C-alpha positions in Angstrom: -0.5 -13.3 31.9 -2.4 -14.5 28.6 -0.7 -15.7 25.5 -1.0 -13.1 22.7 -2.1 -15.1 19.6 -1.7 -13.4 16.0 -2.1 -14.6 12.5 0.6 -13.4 10.1 -1.8 -12.4 7.3 1.3 -10.8 5.7 2.2 -14.1 4.1 -1.2 -14.1 2.2 -0.6 -10.5 1.2 3.0 -11.5 -0.2 1.2 -14.2 -2.4 -1.5 -11.6 -3.6 1.0 -9.2 -4.5 3.1 -11.7 -6.5 0.4 -13.4 -8.3 -2.8 -11.4 -8.2 -2.1 -7.8 -8.3 -1.9 -6.5 -11.9 -2.8 -2.9 -13.5 -6.6 -3.9 -13.4 -6.5 -4.4 -9.6 -4.7 -1.2 -9.0 -7.2 0.7 -10.9 -9.9 -0.8 -9.1 -7.9 0.3 -5.8 -7.7 3.9 -7.2 -11.6 3.8 -7.9 -12.1 2.6 -4.4 -10.1 5.6 -3.0 -12.0 8.0 -5.3 -15.3 7.0 -3.5 -13.8 9.0 -0.6 -12.4 12.0 -2.1 -12.5 13.4 -5.7 -8.9 13.0 -7.6 -8.2 16.9 -7.2 -8.3 16.2 -3.4 -5.6 14.0 -3.4 -2.8 16.2 -5.0 0.1 16.8 -2.7 -1.3 15.3 0.3 0.3 12.7 2.8 -1.5 9.4 2.8 -0.7 7.4 6.0 -1.7 3.7 5.4 -1.8 2.1 9.0 -1.8 -1.7 8.8 -0.7 -1.3 5.2 -1.3 -5.2 4.3 -0.2 -5.4 0.7 0.6 -1.7 0.4 -2.0 -1.6 -2.8 -3.8 1.5 -1.3 -0.5 3.3 -0.9 0.4 2.7 -4.4 -3.1 3.9 -5.6 -2.8 7.0 -3.4 0.6 7.8 -5.0 -0.9 7.3 -8.5 -3.6 9.6 -7.6 -1.0 12.3 -6.7 -0.2 12.3 -3.0 3.3 13.7 -2.3 4.0 11.0 0.3 2.7 7.8 1.2 3.6 6.4 4.8 2.8 2.7 5.1 3.4 0.7 8.2 2.4 -2.6 9.7 3.1 -4.7 12.7 3.6 -7.9 10.7 6.9 -8.0 8.9 5.6 -10.1 6.0 3.0 -7.2 5.3 6.0 -4.8 5.1 7.7 -7.1 2.8 4.8 -7.5 0.6 4.4 -3.7 0.3 8.2 -3.7 -0.7 7.7 -6.4 -3.3 4.6 -4.5 -4.7 6.7 -1.1 -4.8 9.3 -3.0 -6.7 6.9 -4.8 -9.2 5.2 -1.6 -10.1 8.0 0.9 -9.8 7.6 1.9 -13.3 4.2 3.4 -12.6 5.8 5.5 -9.9 8.3 7.3 -12.0 8.2 11.0 -10.9 5.5 10.4 -8.3 5.7 11.0 -4.5 7.9 9.5 -1.9 7.0 6.1 -0.4 8.2 5.2 3.0 7.5 1.4 4.2 8.3 0.2 7.6 7.3 -2.0 10.4 5.6 -0.3 13.3 2.6 -0.1 15.5 
């Protein structure tokens, strides 16, 4: 039976969320999502973020009008990074959809 080797990139995501992400970075992430669907198509949808990392795209989807973002990652540090991001930018989410963040595969 082989050893499972993994790298916890979530530690990097926590650093990124704490020291790099600002409203400009969030706007760039929103623009990135808009390359896939026009803004009107995001309204009232459910966004599932598999392997959410920092949670940046979940936050962006909520700001574009999804009614719910479901974010999960295997790495507990990534889950923590997403919680940190939500707490840091909670003021932008006032009146926006629900955001569920959890550890899962």
